[in-house]
Structure formats: structure tokens, C-alpha cells
C-alpha positions as CSV (number, residue, x, y, z in Angstrom):
1,M,177.4,78.9,93.9
2,Q,179.9,80.7,91.6
3,N,182.8,79.2,93.5
4,A,181.4,75.7,93.1
5,G,181.0,76.2,89.3
6,I,177.2,75.9,89.4
7,A,175.4,77.4,86.3
8,S,172.3,79.0,87.9
9,E,170.2,79.0,84.7
10,Q,171.0,75.3,84.2
11,A,170.1,74.6,87.8
12,Q,166.6,76.1,87.3
13,M,165.9,74.0,84.3
14,E,167.3,70.9,85.9
15,W,165.0,71.5,89.0
16,V,162.0,71.5,86.7
17,M,163.2,68.3,85.0
18,L,164.0,66.7,88.4
19,K,160.5,67.5,89.7
20,S,158.9,65.9,86.5
21,H,161.1,62.8,86.8
22,S,160.3,62.3,90.5
23,S,156.5,62.5,89.8
24,G,156.7,58.7,89.0
25,F,157.6,58.2,92.7
26,K,154.3,59.7,94.1
27,D,153.7,56.6,96.4
28,K,157.3,56.6,97.6
29,I,158.2,60.3,97.5
30,Q,158.0,60.7,101.3
31,H,160.4,57.8,101.9
32,L,163.1,58.8,99.4
33,T,166.2,60.5,100.8
34,W,168.3,63.1,99.0
35,S,171.1,60.6,98.6
36,E,168.8,58.2,96.8
37,V,167.6,60.9,94.5
38,Y,171.2,62.0,94.0
39,H,172.2,58.5,92.9
40,L,169.0,58.0,90.7
41,Y,169.4,61.3,88.9
42,E,173.1,62.2,89.1
43,E,173.5,62.4,85.3
44,G,171.9,65.4,83.7
45,H,171.1,67.1,87.0
46,E,174.6,68.1,88.2
47,N,173.8,71.7,88.9
48,V,170.6,71.4,90.8
49,L,172.0,68.5,92.9
50,A,175.0,70.6,93.7
51,V,172.7,73.4,94.9
52,I,170.7,71.0,97.0
53,D,174.0,69.7,98.4
54,L,175.0,73.2,99.2
55,I,171.7,73.9,101.0
56,L,171.9,70.7,103.0
57,T,175.4,71.6,104.3
58,L,174.5,75.0,105.6
59,P,174.2,75.0,109.4
60,A,170.7,75.3,110.8
61,S,171.7,78.1,113.1
62,S,174.4,80.7,113.3
63,S,175.5,83.4,115.7
64,A,173.9,86.1,113.4
65,N,170.5,84.4,113.7
66,E,170.9,84.0,117.5
67,R,171.9,87.6,117.8
68,G,168.9,88.7,115.8
69,F,166.4,86.7,117.9
70,S,168.0,88.0,121.1
71,Q,167.7,91.6,119.8
72,M,164.0,90.9,118.9
73,K,163.4,89.7,122.4
74,L,164.9,92.9,123.9
75,T,162.9,95.1,121.4
76,K,159.5,93.5,121.5
77,T,158.8,93.2,125.3
78,S,155.5,92.6,127.0
79,I,155.2,96.3,127.4
80,R,155.6,96.8,123.6
81,S,153.5,93.8,122.6
82,R,151.3,95.8,120.2
83,M,154.2,96.8,118.1
84,S,153.6,96.1,114.4
85,N,155.9,93.8,112.4
86,T,156.9,96.7,110.3
87,T,157.9,98.8,113.2
88,L,159.7,95.9,114.7
89,N,161.5,95.2,111.5
90,H,162.6,98.9,111.2
91,S,163.7,99.0,114.8
92,M,165.8,95.8,114.4
93,V,167.5,97.1,111.2
94,I,168.5,100.2,113.1
95,Q,169.8,98.4,116.1
96,M,171.6,95.7,114.2
97,A,173.0,97.6,111.2
98,T,174.2,100.7,112.9
99,P,177.6,100.8,114.6
100,G,177.8,100.6,118.4
101,V,178.4,103.6,120.5
102,K,182.2,103.0,120.7
103,E,182.5,102.8,116.9
104,F,180.2,105.7,116.1
105,D,182.0,108.8,114.7
106,P,179.6,111.9,114.9
107,D,182.0,114.2,113.0
108,P,180.6,113.6,109.5
109,A,177.1,114.2,110.7
110,I,178.0,117.4,112.5
111,H,180.0,118.6,109.5
112,R,177.0,117.9,107.2
113,W,174.6,119.6,109.6
114,M,176.8,122.7,110.0
115,N,177.3,123.1,106.2
116,A,173.9,121.9,104.7
117,S,171.3,123.2,107.2
118,T,169.6,126.5,106.6
119,R,169.9,128.8,109.5
120,P,168.3,132.2,110.0
């Protein structure tokens, strides 16, 4: 949004104004398209319409989403069907945010354990 020059505070106010303006179309609201709304309210609603345009151009799927669903299927199997959402969330964060075995460097953890742990 910053790269597009959109003022987020203005976009919030323009969204409220756009909703109030569109209340006159209650009978036609389900048949309006965003391009029609854009042409009707282009003036005075530039920021919020730019945000809507950005949202409409985002792809519906991405490799990150697909990877997340694939990991979820591997984590929550029929054997683990009683796993709570919180546990599943924590497990997926660990699996997706930590480096792989090839990228993992244990030296800092070993150094910390050797220097910070209390031993008899």
C-alpha cells in the first residue's frame, strides 16, 4: 500500500463513505460489479478503491498456502484426529518456521547450553 501511495487513514474514512453512498443501491447491490462501483465513486474515494483493486489482484492461491495445507495434512492424520486446533497450530509453526535439517546449525545451542546451564 505504501508503494502505491495509498493513505491508510484516508482509505478507512473513504470506506465508511463508500458504504454509506452504496446504501441507496440496496435493491441492486448484489448485481453491481466493482468496476461499476469504481466508475460511480471514483472521485473522492481514490484510496479505498486502490485498496480494493490491490485485493482483487492478489492471487487466490500461492505456493506458501499450498505448502501449509500439505503440512497440515501430514500433521493431523486420522491417527491424530483428536488434536486440538491450538496444538495443530503450534506444531505447524514449528514445522514451517524452523530451518530444515540441512540448514540447522546446532553450534549456538550447544554453546549456550554449555555456558548457561547449571551443572553440579
